[in-house]
Structure formats: C-alpha cells, structure tokens
C-alpha positions as CSV (number, residue, x, y, z in Angstrom):
1,M,-0.2,0.2,-0.1
2,P,1.0,3.7,-1.1
3,E,1.8,5.9,1.5
4,A,-0.6,8.5,2.5
5,L,0.5,12.0,0.7
6,D,0.7,15.0,2.8
7,P,-1.8,18.1,2.7
8,Q,0.8,20.1,0.6
9,T,1.5,17.2,-2.2
10,R,-2.5,16.3,-1.8
11,K,-3.0,19.8,-2.5
12,A,-0.3,20.4,-5.7
13,L,-1.9,17.5,-6.9
14,A,-5.3,18.2,-7.2
15,E,-4.7,21.5,-8.0
16,R,-2.7,19.8,-11.2
17,L,-5.3,17.9,-11.8
18,R,-7.9,20.6,-12.1
19,Y,-5.2,22.7,-14.5
20,Y,-5.7,19.6,-17.0
21,N,-9.8,19.1,-16.5
22,D,-9.7,22.6,-17.7
23,L,-8.0,21.5,-20.5
24,G,-10.3,18.7,-21.3
25,I,-8.2,15.7,-20.2
26,Y,-9.1,13.6,-17.9
27,D,-7.5,10.0,-17.5
28,F,-4.4,9.6,-16.2
29,Y,-2.5,6.5,-16.0
30,R,0.2,5.2,-13.4
31,R,3.4,3.8,-14.1
32,A,4.4,0.7,-12.2
33,S,7.5,1.1,-11.0
34,Q,10.0,0.5,-8.1
35,D,11.5,3.3,-7.6
36,A,8.6,5.6,-8.5
37,P,6.8,7.7,-6.5
38,A,3.3,7.0,-4.7
39,V,1.5,8.9,-6.9
40,A,3.5,8.3,-10.2
41,V,1.2,10.6,-12.1
42,E,2.9,13.7,-11.4
43,Q,5.7,12.2,-13.2
44,T,4.1,11.9,-16.6
45,I,2.8,15.6,-16.1
46,P,4.3,18.8,-16.9
47,E,4.3,21.9,-14.2
48,P,1.1,24.0,-15.2
49,T,2.0,27.7,-14.5
50,E,-1.5,28.4,-13.5
51,S,-5.4,27.1,-13.5
52,A,-6.6,27.3,-17.3
53,S,-9.1,29.5,-16.0
54,Q,-6.8,32.3,-14.7
55,M,-4.6,32.4,-18.0
56,P,-6.2,35.1,-20.5
57,R,-3.3,37.9,-18.8
58,A,-0.3,35.4,-19.5
59,T,2.0,36.3,-22.3
60,A,1.6,34.4,-25.2
61,S,5.1,32.5,-25.0
62,S,3.6,30.7,-21.6
63,T,0.1,30.5,-23.1
64,T,2.5,28.7,-25.5
65,T,4.7,27.0,-23.5
66,D,1.6,25.6,-21.2
67,R,-0.4,24.3,-24.5
68,S,2.5,22.5,-26.1
69,A,2.8,20.9,-22.7
70,A,-1.1,20.3,-23.3
71,L,-0.7,18.5,-26.9
72,R,2.6,16.5,-25.4
73,V,0.3,15.1,-22.7
74,I,-2.5,14.0,-24.8
75,R,-0.2,12.3,-27.4
76,E,1.4,10.5,-24.2
77,E,-2.3,9.2,-23.7
78,I,-2.4,8.1,-27.0
79,G,0.4,6.0,-26.6
80,D,1.3,3.6,-30.1
81,C,-2.7,3.5,-29.8
82,T,-4.3,-0.2,-29.8
83,R,-7.7,1.1,-29.3
84,C,-9.3,-0.2,-32.5
85,R,-8.1,-2.8,-35.9
86,L,-6.3,-0.2,-37.3
87,H,-3.5,-0.9,-35.5
88,K,-3.9,-3.8,-36.8
89,Q,-4.0,-3.3,-40.3
90,G,-0.6,-1.6,-41.7
91,R,-0.3,1.2,-40.1
92,K,3.3,2.3,-39.3
93,Q,3.1,5.1,-36.7
94,I,0.6,8.0,-35.5
95,V,-0.1,11.2,-36.5
96,F,-0.9,13.2,-33.9
97,G,-1.6,17.1,-35.4
98,V,1.2,19.8,-36.3
99,G,0.6,23.8,-36.1
100,N,1.5,26.7,-34.6
101,P,-0.9,25.5,-30.8
102,N,-1.6,29.0,-30.7
103,A,-3.5,29.3,-34.0
104,E,-6.4,30.9,-34.8
105,L,-7.5,28.4,-37.8
106,M,-7.2,24.8,-37.5
107,F,-7.7,22.6,-41.0
108,I,-9.3,19.1,-39.4
109,G,-8.8,16.7,-42.2
110,E,-10.2,12.8,-42.4
111,A,-7.6,10.4,-41.9
112,P,-3.9,10.3,-42.9
113,G,-2.8,8.9,-46.0
114,A,0.5,6.5,-47.6
115,D,3.2,9.5,-47.0
116,E,1.5,11.1,-43.8
117,D,1.5,8.0,-42.2
118,E,5.5,7.5,-43.5
119,Q,6.8,10.6,-41.9
120,G,4.1,11.1,-38.9
121,E,2.4,14.9,-39.6
122,P,-0.8,15.3,-41.1
123,F,-1.4,16.8,-45.2
124,V,3.1,16.8,-46.5
125,G,1.9,14.7,-49.3
126,R,0.1,16.1,-52.3
127,A,-2.7,16.5,-50.7
128,G,-0.9,18.8,-48.5
129,Q,0.8,20.8,-51.0
130,L,-2.0,21.7,-52.3
131,L,-3.8,22.3,-48.3
132,N,-0.6,24.6,-48.0
133,N,-1.1,27.0,-50.7
134,M,-4.6,27.4,-49.6
135,I,-3.2,28.8,-46.5
136,K,-0.4,30.6,-48.7
137,A,-3.4,32.0,-50.3
138,M,-5.6,32.8,-47.0
139,G,-2.5,35.1,-46.4
140,L,-1.3,32.2,-43.6
141,A,1.9,30.5,-43.6
142,R,1.2,26.6,-42.6
143,E,3.4,27.1,-39.3
144,D,0.2,29.5,-38.7
145,V,-2.4,27.1,-38.6
146,Y,-3.1,23.8,-36.7
147,I,-3.5,20.5,-38.9
148,A,-5.0,17.2,-37.3
149,N,-7.4,14.4,-38.8
150,I,-10.5,13.4,-37.7
151,I,-8.6,9.6,-36.7
152,K,-4.6,9.8,-36.2
153,C,-4.0,5.8,-38.4
154,R,-4.4,5.1,-41.7
155,P,-6.8,3.3,-42.6
156,P,-6.1,0.5,-45.2
157,G,-5.8,1.5,-48.3
158,N,-7.0,4.8,-47.7
159,R,-10.3,3.8,-47.4
160,T,-12.8,5.8,-45.4
161,P,-12.8,5.3,-41.8
162,E,-15.3,3.7,-41.0
163,R,-17.6,5.1,-37.7
164,D,-16.2,3.3,-35.0
165,E,-12.9,4.4,-35.8
166,C,-14.2,8.3,-35.8
167,E,-15.8,7.5,-32.6
168,T,-12.8,5.7,-30.7
169,C,-10.3,8.4,-32.5
170,S,-11.7,11.8,-32.1
171,P,-11.9,12.2,-28.5
172,F,-8.4,12.9,-28.9
173,L,-9.0,15.4,-31.2
174,M,-11.6,17.5,-29.1
175,Q,-8.7,17.1,-26.9
176,Q,-6.5,19.1,-29.4
177,I,-9.3,21.5,-29.8
178,K,-10.0,22.6,-26.7
179,V,-6.1,23.0,-26.1
180,I,-5.9,24.9,-29.0
181,S,-9.0,27.1,-29.1
182,P,-9.0,28.2,-32.7
183,K,-11.1,31.0,-33.3
184,A,-12.2,29.4,-36.1
185,I,-12.3,25.3,-37.9
186,V,-12.0,24.1,-41.7
187,A,-13.4,21.1,-41.7
188,L,-12.4,19.5,-45.1
189,G,-14.2,17.3,-46.8
190,A,-17.5,15.0,-46.0
191,V,-16.0,12.8,-43.3
192,A,-14.4,15.1,-41.0
193,A,-17.6,18.0,-41.6
194,K,-20.5,14.9,-40.8
195,T,-18.4,13.6,-37.6
196,L,-17.9,17.1,-35.9
197,L,-21.7,18.4,-36.9
198,A,-22.7,14.8,-36.5
199,V,-24.9,15.3,-39.3
200,N,-26.1,13.2,-42.5
201,A,-26.0,15.9,-45.3
202,P,-24.3,16.5,-48.8
203,M,-21.6,19.1,-49.1
204,L,-23.7,21.3,-51.1
205,E,-25.5,21.6,-48.3
206,L,-23.4,21.9,-45.8
207,R,-21.0,24.8,-47.1
208,G,-21.3,28.5,-47.3
209,H,-22.4,28.5,-43.3
210,W,-21.0,28.8,-40.2
211,Y,-21.5,26.2,-37.6
212,D,-21.1,27.2,-33.3
213,F,-19.3,24.0,-32.9
214,R,-18.5,23.4,-28.8
215,G,-18.6,27.8,-29.3
216,T,-16.2,28.1,-32.0
217,K,-17.2,28.9,-35.8
218,L,-16.8,25.9,-37.6
219,A,-16.9,26.2,-41.5
220,V,-17.1,23.5,-44.0
221,T,-15.4,22.9,-47.7
222,Y,-13.8,20.3,-50.2
223,H,-10.7,18.3,-49.1
224,P,-7.8,18.9,-51.2
225,A,-7.6,15.1,-52.1
226,F,-11.1,16.1,-53.6
227,L,-9.8,19.3,-55.6
228,L,-6.8,17.3,-57.2
229,R,-9.6,14.7,-58.5
230,D,-12.1,17.8,-59.2
231,P,-10.2,20.9,-59.7
232,R,-13.3,22.5,-61.2
233,Q,-14.0,23.1,-57.6
234,K,-11.3,25.4,-56.2
235,K,-13.2,28.2,-57.1
236,E,-15.9,27.0,-54.9
237,T,-13.6,26.3,-52.3
238,W,-12.4,29.8,-52.5
239,K,-15.0,31.2,-51.3
240,D,-15.1,29.0,-48.0
241,L,-11.6,30.3,-47.7
242,Q,-12.3,34.0,-48.2
243,M,-15.8,34.0,-45.6
244,V,-13.1,32.4,-42.9
245,M,-10.7,35.2,-44.1
246,K,-13.4,37.6,-43.3
247,E,-14.2,36.6,-40.2
248,L,-10.6,36.5,-38.8
249,G,-9.7,39.3,-40.6
250,L,-7.1,38.4,-43.2
251,K,-6.3,39.8,-46.5
252,A,-5.8,37.9,-49.1
253,P,-1.5,37.9,-50.9
254,E,-1.8,39.8,-54.2
255,K,-2.7,37.0,-56.6
256,A,-3.6,34.9,-54.5
257,A,-5.1,31.1,-55.6
258,E,-6.1,31.4,-58.7
C-alpha cells in the first residue's frame, strides 16, 4: 500500500489535475516502477504555471508553452494506440497533429494517407501541398495554423474511416481543439464535416455556412484530395476560404489562389 500523501502534496496534485481537467483531459495512468513515488501521475504531467481559468493575462510565450505541454500530455495518453482495429491493419505510426498551438485557425481532415503514415505528420503528400497553397492564399503560412485529422492512423488502402474508428479516435481530437482554442475551424471534406457536426448531409448543403462547434465557429469546404480529382471545385473552395478570412480579418496577398 502506498503511503498517504501529505496535505501540501495532495493540494498541489489536486490543483494540477484541475488544470488539465480545464483543458478537457481527464484520464491519467499510473506508471509501474519500483522507484516511482506513490502517485506516479505527477511524473507524467508537466508543471502548470496557473489554472487555465486564470490564463487570459498570460503572455503569448507562456500560453504557447502551456498549450504545447498540454498537447504533449494528450499525445502521451494516446501512446502506441491499440484502441481500434487500425493498429492491426498496416499503420506505421500515429499521426497526431502539427502546427502552432496558439493558432487562430485549425484545419481538420479525414485521415492520414501513405505519405503521412510514413512521415508522422498530417497533410504532407500531394493533398498537403495543395493545402499549403490554400493556406498561403489566405495570407498565412502552414506554421501559423494547426492541422489534424479525425483519426490518427492510416486506414488500409486509404479507405474511408469506419464510424466506430472515428468514434474511438475523435475524443483525442476534441481534446486538441479545446487546448488550442482556435477562433475558427475548417472541416476538410465530408467525413470531417459529418463527424464534427454529427449530421448526414451532402457537401453542397454543408458548405457556405458558419456552424457553432462547442463555442467555436466552424466552416466546411472540400478536401484537398478531392480538389486534385476535380480541380473545377477550387473556385468554390476559395469562396469558403474567403468567408473564413473575413471572419478572421485576413487579407489575401496579391495574385492569391487563382
């Protein structure tokens, strides 16, 4: 039996857990080790600077540090995930997410492809290059935004993720969204849109509107992979991105996205 915690340690641990609860992180696991302290969870969580509810006055650098630390906790919680069948179907690694933890804009796609599975980063293949161009046309750089997918493992043959796979993996995405707290989210493609909005409607109906997603504005547009197959829809996608730009006060550079 582990020995009881002294009141000061118990208070510090409670404050730390409340901090991560505020970020939407609730599950922690003990590490089995002969040399570990009685409450090993303290070793798995970086030291917070203050409660999340007290963060508005924090500097940009400290906020970024806190959010980066919280994202690392989520990644550690995922581990070498075996929660759904995809870990048995050829995936090489978890594709967590990439970008600015302080981003005002977040892009969410469907699932990693072969290039993403190889490199461990979302949107690095041909579709990723097109997404980079879309972001540049908005007057931003890839490093300014945050990019993730509904699921974090590549489905075999790049098939569409199954509903149970999305339901198993998307809670981690919800935690990422809560940590980053973007001003706007762009759902790329039908799978991302339908999963996030819990609706079953065609893209034609989903596009062109703002949705309230847990207090964050969400817009829907075509997935870059679809645009590679049907370049005619690039003009429609640009309309969607302009709607997002107007909301965020962004101005396109000259000769952007023709």
